[in-house]
C-alpha positions in Angstrom: 6.5 52.9 -20.3 5.1 55.9 -18.4 1.8 54.1 -18.0 3.5 51.0 -16.4 5.4 53.3 -14.0 2.2 55.0 -12.9 0.5 51.6 -12.5 3.4 50.2 -10.4 3.3 53.4 -8.2 -0.4 52.9 -7.6 0.1 49.2 -6.7 2.9 50.1 -4.3 0.8 52.8 -2.7 -2.1 50.5 -2.2 0.2 47.8 -0.7 1.6 50.5 1.6 -2.0 51.3 2.8 -2.8 47.7 3.4 0.5 47.2 5.3 -0.2 50.2 7.5 -3.8 49.0 8.0 -2.7 45.5 9.0 0.0 46.9 11.3 -2.6 49.1 13.0 -4.9 46.1 13.5 -2.0 44.1 15.0 -1.1 47.0 17.2 -4.7 47.0 18.6 -4.7 43.3 19.0 -1.3 43.1 20.6 -2.4 45.1 23.7 -4.9 44.0 26.2 -5.9 45.2 29.7 -7.4 43.5 32.8 -10.9 44.6 31.9 -10.7 42.8 28.6 -10.0 39.4 30.2 -12.6 39.9 32.9 -15.2 40.7 30.3 -14.3 37.7 28.3 -14.4 35.5 31.4 -17.9 36.7 32.4 -19.2 36.4 28.9 -17.9 32.9 28.3 -18.7 31.5 31.7 -21.7 29.1 31.7 -22.5 30.1 35.3 -23.9 33.5 34.3 -26.4 31.9 32.0 -27.1 29.2 34.6 -28.1 31.8 37.3 -30.2 33.7 34.8 -32.1 30.6 34.0 -32.5 29.9 37.7 -34.0 33.3 38.2 -36.4 32.7 35.3 -37.4 29.4 36.9 -37.9 31.1 40.2 -40.3 33.5 38.4 -42.1 30.6 36.9 -42.5 28.9 40.3 -44.0 32.2 41.6 -46.6 32.2 38.8 -47.3 28.5 39.2 -47.8 29.0 43.0 -50.2 31.9 42.4 -52.1 29.8 39.9 -52.4 27.0 42.4 -54.5 29.2 44.7 -57.1 29.7 42.0 -60.1 27.4 41.7 -59.1 24.1 40.1 -61.4 22.6 37.5 -61.2 18.9 36.5 -63.2 16.4 34.5 -63.5 12.8 35.4 -65.4 9.7 34.4 -65.7 6.2 35.9 -67.7 3.2 34.8 -68.4 -0.1 36.7 -70.1 -3.3 35.6 -70.4 -6.2 38.2 -72.1 -9.1 36.5 -74.1 -11.8 38.4 -73.8 -15.2 36.8 -76.1 -18.0 37.9 -76.8 -16.1 41.1 -73.1 -15.5 41.8 -71.7 -12.0 42.0 -71.3 -8.9 44.1 -74.1 -7.8 46.4 -76.2 -5.5 44.2 -76.8 -3.3 47.2 -73.1 -2.6 47.3 -72.0 -2.6 43.7 -75.2 -1.4 42.1 -74.3 -4.0 39.4 -73.4 -1.2 36.9 -72.7 2.5 37.3 -71.4 5.3 35.2 -70.5 8.9 36.0 -69.1 11.8 34.0 -68.5 14.9 36.1 -67.0 18.4 35.9 -65.6 19.3 39.4 -64.4 22.6 40.8 -62.2 22.6 44.0 -61.2 25.7 45.9 -59.0 25.8 48.9 -59.7 28.6 51.3 -56.2 29.8 52.3 -55.5 32.8 54.6 -53.6 35.9 53.4 -50.9 35.2 55.9 -50.3 31.7 54.5 -50.1 33.1 51.0 -47.7 35.9 52.1 -45.5 33.2 53.8 -45.3 31.2 50.6 -44.6 34.3 48.5 -41.8 35.3 50.9 -40.3 31.8 50.6 -40.0 32.2 46.8 -38.6 35.8 47.1 -36.0 34.5 49.6 -35.0 31.8 47.1 -34.7 34.5 44.4 -32.4 36.5 46.8 -30.3 33.4 47.3 -29.8 33.0 43.6 -28.9 36.7 43.2 -26.3 36.4 46.0 -24.7 33.2 44.7 -24.6 34.7 41.2 -22.9 37.8 42.5 -20.5 35.8 44.6 -19.6 33.6 41.6 -18.9 36.8 39.6 -16.6 38.2 42.4 -14.7 34.9 42.6 -14.2 34.8 38.9 -13.0 38.4 38.8 -10.6 37.7 41.7 -9.2 34.6 40.0 -8.8 36.5 36.6 -7.1 39.4 38.3 -4.7 37.2 40.2 -3.7 35.3 37.1 -3.4 38.6 35.1 -1.0 40.0 37.8 1.0 36.7 37.5 1.2 37.0 33.7 2.0 40.7 33.9 4.9 39.9 36.3 6.2 37.3 33.9 6.0 39.7 31.0 8.0 42.3 33.1 10.6 39.6 33.8 10.9 38.9 30.0 11.3 42.6 29.2 13.9 43.1 32.0 16.0 40.1 31.0 15.9 41.2 27.4 17.2 44.7 28.3 20.0 43.2 30.5 21.0 40.8 27.8 21.1 43.6 25.2 23.3 45.7 27.6 25.7 42.8 28.1 25.7 42.0 24.4 26.7 45.6 23.6 29.5 45.4 26.1 30.7 42.0 24.9 31.7 43.5 21.5 33.8 46.1 23.2 35.4 43.7 25.6 36.3 41.3 22.8 38.3 44.2 21.2 39.9 45.1 24.5 40.8 41.5 25.2 42.5 41.3 21.8 44.5 44.4 22.6 45.5 42.8 25.9 43.7 45.4 28.0 41.8 42.5 29.7 42.9 38.9 30.2 41.2 36.2 28.2 40.0 34.5 31.3 38.1 37.7 32.3 36.5 37.9 28.9 35.5 34.2 29.1 34.0 34.8 32.5 32.0 37.7 31.1 30.9 35.5 28.2 29.6 32.9 30.6 27.5 35.6 32.3 26.2 36.7 28.9 25.1 33.1 28.0 23.5 32.7 31.4 21.5 35.9 31.0 20.4 34.7 27.6 19.1 31.4 29.1 17.3 33.4 31.8 15.7 35.5 29.1 14.5 32.3 27.3 13.2 30.8 30.5 11.3 33.9 31.3 9.7 33.8 27.9 8.6 30.2 28.5 7.2 31.2 31.9 5.3 34.1 30.4 3.8 31.8 27.7 2.6 29.4 30.3 1.1 32.1 32.6 -0.5 33.8 29.6 -2.0 30.5 28.5 -3.5 29.9 31.9 -5.0 33.4 31.8 -6.6 32.7 28.4 -7.8 29.3 29.7 -9.5 31.0 32.7 -11.0 33.7 30.5 -12.4 31.2 28.0 -10.2 32.6 25.2 -9.0 30.1 22.6 -6.1 32.2 21.1 -2.4 31.4 21.3 -1.2 34.7 19.7 1.0 36.8 21.9 -0.3 40.2 23.3 1.2 43.0 25.3 -0.4 43.1 28.7 -1.0 46.6 30.0 -0.2 47.5 33.6 -3.1 46.5 35.9 -4.6 49.6 37.4 -5.8 48.3 40.7 -6.5 50.7 43.5 -7.8 50.2 47.1 -11.5 50.5 47.5 -11.7 52.9 50.4 -15.4 52.0 51.2 -15.1 49.8 54.2 -17.6 47.1 55.2 -20.9 48.5 56.3 -23.7 47.0 58.4 -25.2 44.4 56.1 -22.2 44.1 53.8 -22.1 41.6 51.0 -20.7 38.6 52.7 -23.0 39.0 55.7 -26.0 39.0 53.5 -25.9 35.2 53.1 -26.3 34.8 56.8 -29.2 37.3 56.8 -30.9 35.3 54.0 -30.4 32.0 55.9 -31.9 33.6 59.1 -34.9 34.9 57.1 -35.4 31.5 55.5 -35.5 29.9 59.0 -38.0 32.4 60.3 -40.1 31.9 57.2 -40.0 28.1 57.8 -41.2 28.7 61.4 -44.1 30.7 60.1 -44.9 27.9 57.7 -45.1 25.5 60.6 -47.6 27.8 62.3 -49.8 27.9 59.3 -49.6 24.2 58.8 -51.4 23.8 62.1 -54.3 26.2 61.2 -57.7 24.8 60.3 -58.0 24.0 56.6 -61.2 24.5 54.6 -61.9 23.6 51.0 -65.0 23.9 48.8 -66.1 21.8 45.9 -68.8 21.9 43.3 -69.4 19.2 40.6 -72.0 18.6 38.0 -72.7 16.0 35.3 -74.1 12.6 34.9 -74.1 9.9 37.7 -76.3 6.9 37.3 -76.7 3.2 38.4 -79.1 2.6 35.6 -81.6 1.2 38.1 -84.4 3.8 37.6 -84.9 6.3 34.8 -81.2 6.7 34.0 -81.9 9.5 31.5 -82.9 11.7 34.5 -79.6 11.2 36.4 -78.1 14.5 35.4 -77.4 16.8 38.4 -75.0 18.7 40.6 -73.6 18.8 44.1 -71.9 21.2 46.5 -69.8 20.4 49.5 -66.9 21.4 51.8 -64.3 19.8 54.0 -62.7 21.1 57.2 -59.6 19.7 58.7 -58.4 20.8 62.2 -55.1 19.3 63.6 -55.6 18.1 67.2 -52.6 15.9 68.1 -49.5 14.8 66.3 -47.2 13.6 69.0 -45.6 17.1 69.7 -44.2 17.3 66.2 -44.8 21.0 66.1 -42.5 21.6 69.1 -39.9 19.3 67.5 -39.9 21.4 64.4 -39.6 24.6 66.4 -36.6 23.2 68.3 -34.9 22.2 65.0 -35.4 25.6 63.5 -34.1 27.3 66.7 -30.9 25.2 66.4 -30.6 26.4 62.8 -30.8 30.0 63.9 -28.2 29.5 66.6 -25.9 27.8 64.2 -26.3 30.6 61.6 -25.8 33.3 64.3 -22.6 31.6 65.5 -21.2 31.3 61.9 -22.0 35.0 61.3 -20.2 36.1 64.4 -17.2 34.0 63.6 -17.1 35.2 60.0 -17.4 38.9 60.9 -14.5 38.6 63.3 -12.4 36.7 60.7 -13.3 39.2 58.0 -12.2 42.2 60.1 -9.0 40.5 61.1 -8.3 39.6 57.4 -8.9 43.2 56.3 -6.7 44.6 59.0 -3.9 42.2 58.2 -4.1 43.0 54.5 -4.0 46.8 55.2 -0.9 46.2 57.4 0.8 44.2 54.7 0.1 46.9 52.1 1.4 49.6 54.3 4.6 47.6 55.0 5.0 47.0 51.3 4.6 50.7 50.5 7.4 51.4 53.0 9.8 49.3 50.9 9.4 51.2 47.7 11.5 54.2 48.5 14.3 52.1 50.0 14.4 49.9 46.9 14.3 52.9 44.5 17.2 54.5 46.4 19.2 51.2 46.1 18.4 51.0 42.3 19.5 54.6 41.8 22.9 53.9 43.6 23.5 50.7 41.6 22.5 52.4 38.3 25.1 55.1 39.0 27.7 52.5 39.8 27.0 50.7 36.5 27.4 53.9 34.5 30.7 54.6 36.2 31.9 51.0 35.6 30.9 51.1 32.0 33.0 54.2 31.4 35.9 52.7 33.2 35.4 49.4 31.4 36.1 51.1 28.1 39.5 52.3 29.4 40.3 49.1 31.2 40.3 50.7 34.6 37.8 48.3 36.2 37.7 44.6 36.5 35.1 42.8 34.4 34.2 40.8 37.5 33.3 44.1 39.3 31.1 45.1 36.4 29.3 41.7 36.4 28.8 42.0 40.1 27.2 45.5 39.6 24.9 44.1 36.9 23.9 41.2 39.2 23.2 43.6 42.0 21.1 45.7 39.7 19.1 42.6 38.6 18.5 41.6 42.2 17.3 45.1 43.1 15.0 45.3 40.0 13.6 41.9 40.7 12.9 42.9 44.3 11.2 46.1 43.1 9.0 44.2 40.7 8.2 41.5 43.2 7.2 44.1 45.8 4.9 45.8 43.3 3.3 42.5 42.2 2.8 41.5 45.9 1.2 44.8 46.5 -1.2 44.4 43.6 -2.1 40.9 44.9 -2.7 42.2 48.4 -5.0 45.0 47.0 -6.9 42.5 45.0 -7.6 40.4 48.1 -8.5 43.5 50.1 -11.0 44.7 47.5 -12.5 41.2 47.5 -13.0 40.9 51.2 -13.8 44.6 51.8 -17.4 44.4 50.5 
């Protein structure tokens, strides 16, 4: 018997450890912060892998371009037989009747260093564009996740608040029922309070449904396939005090566009320079007319091309590129003004929101004191139930205003940090 008791004690002890371990794991899983969802979104997004592959392809293009400037070696072979039947056939002087060649050729284009540098700059600018778009995509994703996290966190706060208010009213309902039975309060007052209690319960359930929906959207945006509920931690979002500098992030795209246009203008210049290429070939080339076994040999040559007239296409290309520069400059000026105006407006809104905090806190403090007094008087029947319900409703309005003000402030800071780069 003693053996079985010890064995049962060991089993219970082990189960206790497993229970504590599983509870600890749930506790870890039931909390999540903003950085967790941002990390999940960046990890699961296919855009990140897409831009990485684009950068690798850009590197391959660079290597391929460099290889194109090296001497190019090719092999070729052609054969021709033009029969003459009963005196009919091609002119032998033109067709040679039958020919065969098998050659190895080497071609080399003589390209200036300036032209090579221009092409290299074109590839580097393309790489910079990919880097910029990749970073912009990351910023957009972070902003979207942060906005949705704030929305879900606000819904969670609403659930917690409605739950607390319902618990408060439920506790008072037990007392009011006894006071109504003792004729301290009229039954109509108790029923009116009971209606408020049921309404608060419905608001609580509606808030839970809203939180589930907002949390589901957050998981969807983050690429998380998990329906289990978690406790969202307060988003720690602070204002980035580093203002936009000369050459800030959003202006960089206009700089890249301008550099691309200038690079294209240089490419036009180089396209009108003289072009020279060399070639060498060797092998077998014979018409089989005379000692075909001796027709092995080699040849060397060159070609020179100098543009003389193309109908003023060069000037047309210059004019087109100048228009692109003007358009890019106009967009840059407009965007810079809009960005500054947007940042100033967001700072003003944040300052105005901060000014509301103390006023709302003072109002909540007064209403909380009134509720405490009404609760004490409620126990003795010296206050109307309707007055107590009104105080509760005022408290809910003030708390909702405080939470909404805080949520709006977080959203404004998120927008400010996005544009202030």
